[in-house]
C-alpha positions as a printed NumPy array, in Angstrom:
array([[ 21.084,   6.793,  80.675],
       [ 18.54 ,   5.4  ,  83.165],
       [ 14.883,   6.303,  82.743],
       [ 13.269,   6.127,  86.169],
       [  9.693,   5.79 ,  87.359],
       [ 10.073,   8.924,  89.487],
       [ 12.544,  11.802,  89.839],
       [ 14.924,  10.09 ,  92.246],
       [ 17.977,   7.832,  91.999],
       [ 16.164,   5.521,  94.42 ],
       [ 13.303,   5.085,  91.974],
       [ 12.935,   2.002,  89.756],
       [ 14.795,   2.092,  86.432],
       [ 12.038,   1.281,  83.946],
       [ 14.175,   1.458,  80.792],
       [ 17.233,   3.189,  79.358],
       [ 17.717,   5.868,  76.737],
       [ 20.76 ,   5.425,  74.5  ],
       [ 22.84 ,   8.018,  72.706],
       [ 21.079,   9.454,  69.656],
       [ 17.541,   8.521,  70.689],
       [ 14.906,  11.239,  70.485],
       [ 12.515,  11.926,  73.344],
       [  9.982,  14.612,  74.194],
       [ 10.382,  16.628,  77.394],
       [  7.046,  17.266,  79.137],
       [  8.234,  19.035,  82.28 ],
       [ 11.436,  19.886,  84.125],
       [ 11.797,  19.892,  87.904],
       [ 15.189,  20.724,  89.419],
       [ 17.692,  18.278,  87.872],
       [ 15.059,  15.977,  86.33 ],
       [ 12.963,  15.886,  83.163],
       [  9.794,  13.868,  82.562],
       [ 10.088,  12.453,  79.048],
       [  8.482,  10.163,  76.484],
       [ 10.805,   8.148,  74.256],
       [  9.834,   8.609,  70.634],
       [ 10.778,   5.097,  69.493],
       [  8.514,   3.128,  71.842],
       [  6.401,   5.617,  73.816],
       [  7.994,   4.719,  77.154],
       [  7.681,   7.427,  79.803],
       [  9.787,   8.274,  82.826],
       [ 12.247,  10.666,  84.412],
       [ 15.859,  11.306,  83.362],
       [ 18.591,  13.477,  84.8  ],
       [ 19.71 ,  16.504,  82.831],
       [ 23.437,  15.708,  83.169],
       [ 23.918,  14.052,  79.759],
       [ 21.196,  15.267,  77.451],
       [ 20.955,  17.836,  74.692],
       [ 17.757,  19.854,  74.26 ],
       [ 17.048,  20.37 ,  70.548],
       [ 14.54 ,  22.516,  68.755],
       [ 11.702,  20.666,  67.029],
       [ 13.179,  21.596,  63.642],
       [ 16.522,  19.978,  64.528],
       [ 14.745,  16.762,  65.58 ],
       [ 12.865,  16.745,  62.278],
       [ 16.173,  16.918,  60.393],
       [ 17.387,  13.858,  62.308],
       [ 14.187,  11.934,  61.581],
       [ 14.769,  12.385,  57.855],
       [ 18.22 ,  10.777,  58.032],
       [ 18.976,   7.075,  57.898],
       [ 20.25 ,   6.062,  61.332],
       [ 23.337,   3.942,  61.854],
       [ 23.636,   1.817,  64.981],
       [ 26.709,   1.135,  67.1  ],
       [ 27.515,  -2.576,  67.032],
       [ 30.643,  -2.561,  69.198],
       [ 30.208,  -2.756,  72.961],
       [ 31.768,   0.7  ,  73.104],
       [ 32.066,   3.276,  70.31 ],
       [ 34.072,   6.367,  71.182],
       [ 33.104,   9.743,  69.797],
       [ 35.025,  12.979,  70.147],
       [ 35.475,  16.536,  68.952],
       [ 37.852,  19.317,  69.98 ],
       [ 36.14 ,  19.913,  73.31 ],
       [ 35.167,  16.471,  74.608],
       [ 35.452,  12.707,  74.188],
       [ 33.134,  10.057,  75.59 ],
       [ 31.903,   6.478,  75.02 ],
       [ 28.54 ,   5.425,  73.632],
       [ 27.232,   1.901,  73.815],
       [ 25.97 ,  -0.99 ,  71.713],
       [ 22.668,  -0.074,  70.07 ],
       [ 23.222,   3.699,  70.198],
       [ 21.941,   5.707,  67.231],
       [ 24.427,   7.591,  65.093],
       [ 23.368,  10.187,  62.547],
       [ 26.141,  10.883,  60.05 ],
       [ 26.804,  14.204,  58.354],
       [ 27.895,  14.636,  54.749],
       [ 31.484,  14.572,  56.057],
       [ 30.919,  11.183,  57.696],
       [ 30.945,  12.602,  61.221],
       [ 28.459,  11.836,  63.975],
       [ 26.063,  14.737,  64.5  ],
       [ 24.364,  15.686,  67.777],
       [ 22.463,  18.945,  67.55 ],
       [ 24.913,  21.623,  66.427],
       [ 27.951,  19.498,  67.274],
       [ 29.896,  17.064,  65.129],
       [ 32.005,  14.196,  66.452],
       [ 34.484,  11.826,  64.911],
       [ 33.81 ,   8.245,  65.996],
       [ 35.85 ,   5.059,  66.467],
       [ 34.087,   1.708,  66.225],
       [ 31.777,  -0.368,  64.053],
       [ 28.346,   0.882,  63.011],
       [ 25.582,  -0.76 ,  60.979],
       [ 23.081,   0.758,  58.561],
       [ 19.983,  -1.49 ,  58.342],
       [ 19.005,  -1.723,  54.667],
       [ 17.281,  -5.125,  54.621],
       [ 15.681,  -7.087,  57.458],
       [ 18.328,  -9.659,  58.34 ],
       [ 17.675, -12.519,  60.782],
       [ 21.289, -13.709,  60.535],
       [ 22.453, -10.311,  61.802],
       [ 20.134, -10.572,  64.811],
       [ 21.494, -14.008,  65.671],
       [ 25.102, -12.893,  65.271],
       [ 24.557,  -9.83 ,  67.451],
       [ 22.64 , -11.861,  70.044],
       [ 25.771, -13.897,  70.802],
       [ 27.521, -10.648,  71.809],
       [ 25.067, -10.356,  74.7  ],
       [ 26.003, -13.748,  76.174],
       [ 27.177, -13.471,  79.81 ],
       [ 25.932,  -9.86 ,  80.018],
       [ 24.658,  -9.194,  83.566],
       [ 20.891,  -9.12 ,  83.981],
       [ 19.739,  -5.569,  84.683],
       [ 16.085,  -4.597,  85.009],
       [ 15.505,  -1.733,  82.58 ],
       [ 18.827,  -2.278,  80.767],
       [ 19.273,  -2.501,  76.997],
       [ 23.024,  -2.804,  76.355],
       [ 25.845,  -5.349,  76.585],
       [ 26.764,  -3.833,  79.968],
       [ 23.402,  -4.832,  81.456],
       [ 20.054,  -5.826,  80.   ],
       [ 16.682,  -7.379,  80.705],
       [ 14.977,  -9.841,  78.373],
       [ 12.794,  -7.493,  76.346],
       [ 15.416,  -4.729,  76.292],
       [ 17.898,  -7.058,  74.584],
       [ 15.301,  -8.207,  72.051],
       [ 14.212,  -4.648,  71.274],
       [ 17.806,  -3.465,  70.75 ],
       [ 18.742,  -6.404,  68.501],
       [ 15.715,  -6.014,  66.263],
       [ 16.163,  -2.243,  66.042],
       [ 19.74 ,  -2.68 ,  64.805],
       [ 18.353,  -4.992,  62.118],
       [ 15.799,  -2.365,  61.078],
       [ 12.679,  -3.682,  62.837],
       [ 10.962,  -1.692,  65.591],
       [  9.474,  -3.513,  68.57 ],
       [  7.76 ,  -2.259,  71.74 ],
       [  9.756,  -2.224,  74.963],
       [  7.947,  -4.842,  77.076],
       [  7.651,  -8.588,  76.437],
       [  3.857,  -8.446,  76.888],
       [  3.637,  -5.936,  74.019],
       [  6.243,  -7.643,  71.847],
       [  4.092, -10.783,  72.114],
       [  1.364,  -9.01 ,  70.114],
       [  3.677,  -8.363,  67.147],
       [  4.466, -10.589,  64.164],
       [  2.789, -13.887,  63.321],
       [  2.115, -17.035,  65.328],
       [  4.421, -19.992,  64.634],
       [  3.626, -23.65 ,  65.301],
       [  6.212, -25.535,  67.334],
       [  7.12 , -27.752,  64.375],
       [  7.684, -24.697,  62.133],
       [ 10.026, -22.878,  64.523],
       [ 13.329, -21.527,  63.226],
       [ 16.274, -19.444,  64.491],
       [ 15.349, -15.792,  64.882],
       [ 11.804, -16.484,  66.074],
       [ 10.808, -15.088,  69.461],
       [  9.617, -17.424,  72.204],
       [  7.351, -15.98 ,  74.898],
       [  6.807, -17.285,  78.405],
       [  4.039, -16.752,  80.919],
       [  3.661, -16.516,  84.67 ],
       [  1.239, -18.612,  86.717],
       [ -1.585, -16.152,  85.969],
       [ -0.995, -16.391,  82.209],
       [  0.653, -12.976,  81.809],
       [  3.579, -12.801,  79.369],
       [  6.644, -11.946,  81.454],
       [  9.64 , -13.258,  79.493],
       [ 11.003, -13.434,  75.936],
       [ 14.009, -14.984,  74.211],
       [ 15.423, -15.456,  70.718],
       [ 15.543, -18.932,  69.176],
       [ 19.07 , -19.916,  68.144],
       [ 20.463, -22.95 ,  66.296],
       [ 19.728, -26.451,  67.593],
       [ 16.823, -25.279,  69.759],
       [ 19.032, -22.935,  71.718],
       [ 17.388, -19.928,  73.328],
       [ 19.304, -16.725,  74.017],
       [ 17.608, -14.815,  76.815],
       [ 18.371, -12.447,  79.677],
       [ 17.148, -13.923,  82.933],
       [ 17.369, -13.33 ,  86.663],
       [ 16.991, -17.102,  87.167],
       [ 20.037, -19.384,  87.155],
       [ 22.906, -16.925,  87.138],
       [ 21.235, -13.549,  86.5  ],
       [ 22.756, -13.   ,  83.057],
       [ 22.215, -13.567,  79.338],
       [ 22.288, -17.312,  78.721],
       [ 21.983, -19.781,  75.859],
       [ 19.713, -22.506,  77.221],
       [ 17.616, -25.173,  75.505],
       [ 14.004, -24.723,  74.422],
       [ 11.459, -27.547,  74.514],
       [  7.719, -27.6  ,  73.864],
       [  7.304, -27.222,  77.617],
       [  9.664, -24.317,  78.205],
       [ 13.265, -23.26 ,  78.84 ],
       [ 15.547, -26.039,  80.073],
       [ 18.43 , -24.7  ,  82.139],
       [ 21.64 , -25.946,  80.492],
       [ 23.286, -26.799,  83.831],
       [ 20.435, -28.201,  85.91 ],
       [ 18.053, -29.586,  83.277],
       [ 15.174, -27.908,  85.12 ],
       [ 12.439, -26.04 ,  83.24 ],
       [ 12.65 , -22.447,  84.459],
       [ 10.01 , -20.727,  82.284],
       [  6.89 , -22.395,  80.793],
       [  6.507, -21.744,  77.062],
       [  3.405, -19.791,  76.044],
       [  3.933, -19.48 ,  72.273],
       [  6.336, -18.571,  69.487],
       [  6.027, -15.652,  67.074],
       [  7.957, -14.63 ,  63.958],
       [  8.761, -10.952,  63.449],
       [ 10.77 , -11.153,  60.213]])
């Protein structure tokens, strides 16, 4: 569900909220709610068409459960009254009967889910390949459309590691890594002409870099990383100058 900068479909989509994520509603105006996402503190406006308002006590029950994450592009959930898809990275809370719970409702689900029990870089790298060729979408976080930091945040969350939403904030996490000590799973950050961090990607094998970019095809790509920056696999041109590398796990 899009989270917008203002209460209008014409307004910028600043991020997305996925099924199962908890957010706080600050105010409601007509068909819109101003919310703060609990996981990363992002604020914006969402439509009321596809949300469930829960009591604080119900949210607390969810917080005490171990979340599973959808790792298929689409996971279908259903009960006697309705059936609908949820997307890669969505949070699933399971009841004692193994059903997906959402407030007072329970749903059966079809599709693969993952319970993060140990921090696993290999899982991040495997899941990152599922994003390849995904269209670039500002504010997106799924395999149907994503931006650079949204993809990184979703992948690390599935692996059990929480990151902020924006690349500039992700760049303050983890530990600095020297170029010669780089390894798959590290995050590479890239700066604009004024030095501001504006882009992030995940190091893959053989100095590959999986990243969502609006440059050179407007999609998730696997390009090459050098000490100078990202080398476009087709043109050989450096598209983003490298600022630094950091290790989260």
